[in-house]
FIKOLZA-1660 file (N, C-alpha, C; in steps of 0.1 Angstrom, whole numbers, plus 5000, padded with zeros to 4 digits):
% residues 73
   i   px   py   pz ch aa at
   1 7493 7946 1672  A  M  N
   1 7490 7934 1668  A  M CA
   1 7477 7932 1660  A  M  C
   2 7477 7938 1649  A  P  N
   2 7464 7939 1640  A  P CA
   2 7458 7924 1639  A  P  C
   3 7466 7915 1637  A  E  N
   3 7461 7902 1636  A  E CA
   3 7453 7896 1646  A  E  C
   4 7456 7898 1660  A  H  N
   4 7450 7895 1671  A  H CA
   4 7435 7903 1673  A  H  C
   5 7437 7914 1669  A  V  N
   5 7425 7924 1668  A  V CA
   5 7414 7919 1660  A  V  C
   6 7419 7914 1649  A  D  N
   6 7411 7908 1639  A  D CA
   6 7405 7895 1643  A  D  C
   7 7412 7889 1648  A  T  N
   7 7408 7874 1654  A  T CA
   7 7398 7878 1664  A  T  C
   8 7400 7885 1673  A  L  N
   8 7389 7888 1684  A  L CA
   8 7378 7893 1677  A  L  C
   9 7378 7903 1670  A  R  N
   9 7365 7909 1665  A  R CA
   9 7358 7898 1655  A  R  C
  10 7367 7888 1649  A  G  N
  10 7361 7876 1644  A  G CA
  10 7353 7869 1650  A  G  C
  11 7358 7865 1663  A  W  N
  11 7351 7859 1673  A  W CA
  11 7338 7864 1680  A  W  C
  12 7335 7879 1676  A  G  N
  12 7325 7887 1682  A  G CA
  12 7328 7894 1693  A  G  C
  13 7342 7895 1697  A  I  N
  13 7344 7902 1708  A  I CA
  13 7349 7916 1705  A  I  C
  14 7340 7924 1712  A  P  N
  14 7343 7939 1709  A  P CA
  14 7359 7943 1713  A  P  C
  15 7365 7950 1706  A  V  N
  15 7379 7954 1708  A  V CA
  15 7379 7970 1705  A  V  C
  16 7386 7977 1713  A  W  N
  16 7388 7990 1715  A  W CA
  16 7402 7992 1714  A  W  C
  17 7408 7997 1704  A  V  N
  17 7424 8000 1700  A  V CA
  17 7426 8015 1702  A  V  C
  18 7436 8019 1709  A  T  N
  18 7440 8033 1710  A  T CA
  18 7456 8033 1711  A  T  C
  19 7461 8046 1706  A  Y  N
  19 7473 8046 1708  A  Y CA
  19 7478 8060 1709  A  Y  C
  20 7476 8067 1720  A  P  N
  20 7478 8082 1720  A  P CA
  20 7493 8084 1720  A  P  C
  21 7496 8095 1712  A  R  N
  21 7510 8099 1709  A  R CA
  21 7512 8113 1718  A  R  C
  22 7503 8118 1722  A  T  N
  22 7505 8131 1727  A  T CA
  22 7497 8131 1741  A  T  C
  23 7500 8142 1750  A  V  N
  23 7494 8142 1761  A  V CA
  23 7477 8145 1758  A  V  C
  24 7474 8157 1748  A  A  N
  24 7463 8159 1746  A  A CA
  24 7454 8146 1741  A  A  C
  25 7461 8138 1733  A  E  N
  25 7455 8126 1730  A  E CA
  25 7451 8117 1740  A  E  C
  26 7460 8116 1750  A  G  N
  26 7460 8109 1762  A  G CA
  26 7448 8113 1769  A  G  C
  27 7446 8124 1770  A  L  N
  27 7434 8130 1778  A  L CA
  27 7421 8128 1771  A  L  C
  28 7422 8128 1758  A  A  N
  28 7409 8124 1749  A  A CA
  28 7407 8110 1752  A  A  C
  29 7417 8101 1753  A  M  N
  29 7417 8087 1755  A  M CA
  29 7408 8083 1768  A  M  C
  30 7413 8091 1777  A  I  N
  30 7406 8090 1790  A  I CA
  30 7390 8090 1789  A  I  C
  31 7387 8103 1783  A  R  N
  31 7373 8104 1781  A  R CA
  31 7367 8093 1772  A  R  C
  32 7371 8090 1761  A  D  N
  32 7367 8079 1751  A  D CA
  32 7367 8066 1761  A  D  C
  33 7377 8063 1769  A  L  N
  33 7375 8051 1777  A  L CA
  33 7364 8050 1787  A  L  C
  34 7363 8061 1793  A  G  N
  34 7352 8065 1800  A  G CA
  34 7337 8061 1795  A  G  C
  35 7336 8065 1782  A  E  N
  35 7323 8063 1773  A  E CA
  35 7323 8047 1770  A  E  C
  36 7333 8041 1766  A  V  N
  36 7334 8028 1764  A  V CA
  36 7331 8019 1775  A  V  C
  37 7333 8023 1787  A  T  N
  37 7332 8011 1797  A  T CA
  37 7320 8016 1807  A  T  C
  38 7313 8029 1802  A  G  N
  38 7304 8033 1811  A  G CA
  38 7309 8039 1825  A  G  C
  39 7320 8045 1825  A  T  N
  39 7324 8051 1837  A  T CA
  39 7329 8066 1834  A  T  C
  40 7318 8072 1826  A  Q  N
  40 7322 8087 1824  A  Q CA
  40 7324 8095 1834  A  Q  C
  41 7316 8092 1847  A  A  N
  41 7318 8102 1858  A  A CA
  41 7332 8101 1863  A  A  C
  42 7338 8090 1864  A  R  N
  42 7352 8087 1870  A  R CA
  42 7359 8093 1860  A  R  C
  43 7359 8091 1846  A  A  N
  43 7369 8096 1836  A  A CA
  43 7367 8113 1838  A  A  C
  44 7355 8119 1839  A  E  N
  44 7356 8134 1840  A  E CA
  44 7360 8137 1852  A  E  C
  45 7359 8129 1864  A  A  N
  45 7368 8134 1875  A  A CA
  45 7382 8135 1875  A  A  C
  46 7386 8125 1866  A  M  N
  46 7401 8125 1865  A  M CA
  46 7405 8136 1856  A  M  C
  47 7397 8139 1844  A  L  N
  47 7401 8150 1835  A  L CA
  47 7400 8163 1842  A  L  C
  48 7391 8163 1851  A  A  N
  48 7390 8176 1859  A  A CA
  48 7404 8181 1868  A  A  C
  49 7409 8169 1870  A  E  N
  49 7425 8173 1879  A  E CA
  49 7434 8174 1867  A  E  C
  50 7434 8165 1857  A  L  N
  50 7446 8167 1846  A  L CA
  50 7444 8177 1838  A  L  C
  51 7433 8182 1833  A  Q  N
  51 7433 8190 1823  A  Q CA
  51 7438 8204 1825  A  Q  C
  52 7435 8210 1838  A  P  N
  52 7441 8222 1841  A  P CA
  52 7457 8220 1842  A  P  C
  53 7461 8210 1848  A  L  N
  53 7475 8205 1847  A  L CA
  53 7481 8208 1834  A  L  C
  54 7476 8201 1825  A  Y  N
  54 7481 8201 1811  A  Y CA
  54 7481 8215 1806  A  Y  C
  55 7469 8221 1808  A  E  N
  55 7467 8235 1802  A  E CA
  55 7480 8245 1808  A  E  C
  56 7481 8243 1821  A  R  N
  56 7492 8252 1827  A  R CA
  56 7506 8251 1822  A  R  C
  57 7509 8236 1821  A  V  N
  57 7523 8233 1817  A  V CA
  57 7524 8237 1803  A  V  C
  58 7514 8234 1794  A  S  N
  58 7514 8240 1780  A  S CA
  58 7516 8253 1778  A  S  C
  59 7510 8263 1787  A  A  N
  59 7511 8276 1785  A  A CA
  59 7525 8281 1791  A  A  C
  60 7530 8274 1799  A  Q  N
  60 7544 8278 1806  A  Q CA
  60 7555 8274 1796  A  Q  C
  61 7552 8262 1788  A  S  N
  61 7562 8259 1779  A  S CA
  61 7562 8264 1766  A  S  C
  62 7552 8271 1763  A  A  N
  62 7548 8276 1747  A  A CA
  62 7558 8285 1744  A  A  C
  63 7563 8291 1751  A  S  N
  63 7576 8304 1749  A  S CA
  63 7590 8296 1748  A  S  C
  64 7591 8282 1752  A  R  N
  64 7604 8277 1753  A  R CA
  64 7607 8271 1741  A  R  C
  65 7620 8270 1739  A  P  N
  65 7625 8264 1724  A  P CA
  65 7623 8250 1727  A  P  C
  66 7621 8242 1715  A  P  N
  66 7619 8227 1716  A  P CA
  66 7633 8221 1719  A  P  C
  67 7630 8209 1724  A  V  N
  67 7643 8201 1729  A  V CA
  67 7644 8189 1719  A  V  C
  68 7656 8188 1712  A  A  N
  68 7656 8176 1704  A  A CA
  68 7657 8163 1715  A  A  C
  69 7649 8154 1711  A  A  N
  69 7649 8139 1718  A  A CA
  69 7649 8128 1708  A  A  C
  70 7657 8116 1713  A  E  N
  70 7657 8105 1706  A  E CA
  70 7652 8093 1713  A  E  C
  71 7646 8084 1706  A  W  N
  71 7641 8072 1712  A  W CA
  71 7647 8059 1704  A  W  C
  72 7652 8052 1713  A  A  N
  72 7658 8040 1708  A  A CA
  72 7652 8027 1714  A  A  C
  73 7640 8025 1713  A  G  N
  73 7633 8015 1719  A  G CA
  73 7627 8005 1712  A  G  C
% end
């Protein structure tokens, strides 16, 4: 809803928009959100748990063939 974002910004309300499309982007969003909200320590604590899991799963799935998927949402 870009028009809503523009309206809020026009009123002087800070707006942060994100749309992570991958797990890696989601992890980066956690770090960014921690910075935006002043909760970097909490974000880093979450990432300390999530990042190794993501790396492990990525490594394990790297040799597997991709699977076709469709979204009808």
